[in-house]
C-alpha positions in Angstrom: 59.2 -12.4 247.1 56.7 -10.1 248.4 54.5 -11.4 251.1 50.7 -10.3 251.7 50.2 -7.6 254.2 48.0 -8.5 257.1 45.2 -6.5 258.4 46.1 -5.0 261.8 43.8 -3.3 264.0 43.4 -2.3 267.9 44.4 0.4 270.3 45.2 0.4 273.7 45.0 2.9 276.7 48.3 4.8 277.4 47.8 4.9 281.0 47.3 0.9 281.0 50.4 0.6 278.7 52.4 2.6 281.3 51.3 0.7 284.4 51.8 -2.9 282.6 55.1 -1.7 281.3 56.4 -0.8 284.7 55.1 -3.9 286.2 57.0 -5.9 283.6 60.1 -4.0 284.3 60.1 -4.7 287.9 59.2 -8.2 287.3 62.4 -8.7 284.9 64.7 -6.9 287.6 66.8 -3.7 287.5 66.4 -1.2 284.4 69.5 -1.3 282.3 70.7 2.2 281.4 70.5 3.0 277.6 74.4 3.9 277.8 75.0 0.3 278.9 73.3 -1.1 275.8 74.8 -1.9 272.2 73.4 -2.5 268.8 74.0 -5.0 266.2 72.5 -5.1 262.9 72.2 -8.2 260.7 70.5 -8.9 257.4 69.8 -12.7 256.6 66.8 -12.7 254.2 63.3 -12.3 255.4 63.2 -10.5 258.5 60.2 -12.5 259.8 62.5 -15.4 260.0 65.3 -13.4 261.8 63.4 -11.9 264.8 62.5 -14.9 266.9 65.9 -16.4 267.5 67.5 -13.2 268.7 64.3 -12.5 270.9 64.7 -15.9 272.5 68.4 -15.0 273.8 68.8 -13.8 277.4 70.4 -10.3 277.3 68.5 -9.2 274.2 66.5 -6.1 275.1 64.7 -5.6 271.7 64.7 -6.8 268.1 63.4 -4.4 265.5 62.7 -5.2 261.7 63.8 -2.6 259.3 65.7 -1.8 256.3 69.5 -1.2 255.9 72.1 -0.5 253.5 70.2 1.4 250.6 70.1 4.7 249.0 66.3 5.8 249.6 65.2 7.7 252.7 62.2 6.2 254.7 61.7 3.2 252.0 58.4 1.2 252.0 58.2 -2.5 252.0 56.9 -2.4 248.7 59.9 -0.5 247.4 62.3 -2.7 249.2 60.5 -5.8 247.9 60.8 -4.7 244.3 64.8 -4.7 244.8 65.1 -1.0 243.7 66.2 0.8 246.7 69.6 -1.0 247.6 68.2 -2.1 251.0 68.3 -5.5 252.7 65.6 -6.6 255.1 67.3 -6.8 258.4 66.9 -7.0 262.1 68.5 -4.3 264.7 69.0 -6.1 267.9 69.4 -3.8 271.1 71.5 -6.2 273.8 73.1 -6.0 277.0 76.9 -6.8 276.4 77.1 -8.0 279.9 74.6 -10.7 279.4 75.4 -11.7 275.9 78.2 -11.0 273.6 78.5 -9.8 270.1 80.2 -13.1 269.2 77.3 -15.0 270.6 74.8 -13.0 268.3 77.0 -13.8 265.4 76.6 -17.5 266.3 72.9 -17.1 266.1 73.1 -15.2 262.9 75.2 -17.9 261.3 72.8 -20.7 262.1 69.9 -19.0 260.7 71.4 -18.0 257.3 73.0 -19.6 254.0 76.3 -17.4 254.1 77.5 -18.8 250.8 74.3 -17.8 248.9 74.9 -14.5 247.3 71.5 -14.4 245.4 69.3 -14.3 248.4 68.5 -16.5 251.3 66.5 -19.8 250.8 63.3 -19.4 248.8 63.6 -15.4 249.2 65.7 -14.4 246.2 67.1 -10.8 245.3 69.6 -8.4 246.7 67.1 -7.2 249.3 67.3 -10.5 250.9 71.2 -10.8 250.8 73.2 -11.5 254.0 75.0 -8.9 255.6 76.6 -7.8 259.0 76.1 -4.0 259.5 78.8 -3.2 262.1 78.4 -0.3 264.4 82.1 -0.1 265.9 85.5 -1.2 264.6 85.3 -3.9 267.4 82.2 -5.5 265.8 84.0 -5.4 262.4 87.0 -7.2 263.9 85.0 -10.0 265.5 82.9 -10.4 262.4 85.6 -10.5 260.1 87.7 -12.8 262.3 84.9 -15.3 262.7 84.4 -15.4 258.7 88.1 -16.5 258.3 87.8 -19.0 261.0 84.5 -20.5 259.3 86.0 -20.2 255.9 89.0 -22.4 257.2 86.8 -25.0 258.8 85.3 -25.6 255.3 81.9 -26.1 256.8 80.7 -24.9 253.3 81.8 -26.0 249.8 82.2 -22.3 249.0 83.4 -19.1 250.7 81.2 -16.9 252.6 79.7 -14.2 250.9 78.2 -12.3 253.7 79.0 -8.8 253.4 80.7 -6.9 256.4 79.8 -3.3 256.1 79.4 0.1 258.2 76.1 0.4 259.6 73.9 3.3 258.0 70.9 5.0 258.8 68.3 2.2 259.9 64.9 2.6 258.9 62.0 0.7 260.9 59.9 -1.5 259.1 56.1 -0.9 259.1 54.2 -2.0 262.3 52.7 -5.0 260.9 56.0 -6.4 260.2 57.1 -6.2 263.8 57.1 -9.5 265.7 55.3 -11.0 262.6 56.0 -14.9 263.5 55.1 -14.3 267.1 51.9 -12.5 266.2 50.8 -14.7 263.2 52.3 -18.3 263.4 49.3 -19.6 261.6 50.1 -17.6 258.4 51.4 -19.8 255.3 54.8 -18.4 255.1 55.4 -18.7 258.9 54.2 -22.4 259.0 56.3 -23.6 256.2 59.3 -21.3 256.3 59.9 -19.6 259.5 58.6 -22.4 262.0 61.1 -25.1 260.6 64.1 -22.7 260.9 63.0 -21.5 264.5 62.5 -25.0 265.5 65.9 -26.0 264.3 67.4 -23.1 266.1 65.9 -23.8 269.3 67.2 -27.3 269.1 70.6 -26.3 268.9 70.7 -23.3 271.3 68.3 -25.0 273.6 70.6 -24.5 276.7 71.1 -20.7 276.1 67.6 -19.5 275.4 65.1 -17.9 277.7 63.1 -20.5 279.8 
């Protein structure tokens, strides 16, 4: 269901950002070249719920909320929320394969969704909240489909997984106010009652693998 748009304001000096960014980069260690990075794109309901778990994983460089799998160019949040563009709310994860594998990202994904729900995720219903894996390479497709077969065979759920495994299409970054929403607005009602419990459950399960 559509969620209220918060008011966002504030500016920053370019020079200050550059200096702080350089300092942060030095503190983290050697810079990883873009050619060494990979992308993974997942849809699992509200993207506010999906960002934080991936952000906490070592080896993840960035997590961007956006829209994938639709037919409309540059859709707005309002359009996607109406379920008329074909897009799903999703997150695009840029990661360093030398530090975290695609299979590990999938493990995080499975623990944050209901893969047997075809009509949306939890309290968010509609095709725009469907679960999907948008693969960027044949290898990602292979890993995802193999894991689905393993999970179905394990009978963890009473029904078969309905999560789509489809080719990645053009990814449209969501509006700025959606980026890092839970991190920036933990006091917001939806974050307190929906996102926070999911994040807490995730952090408990993956405690040994998260950033300190």
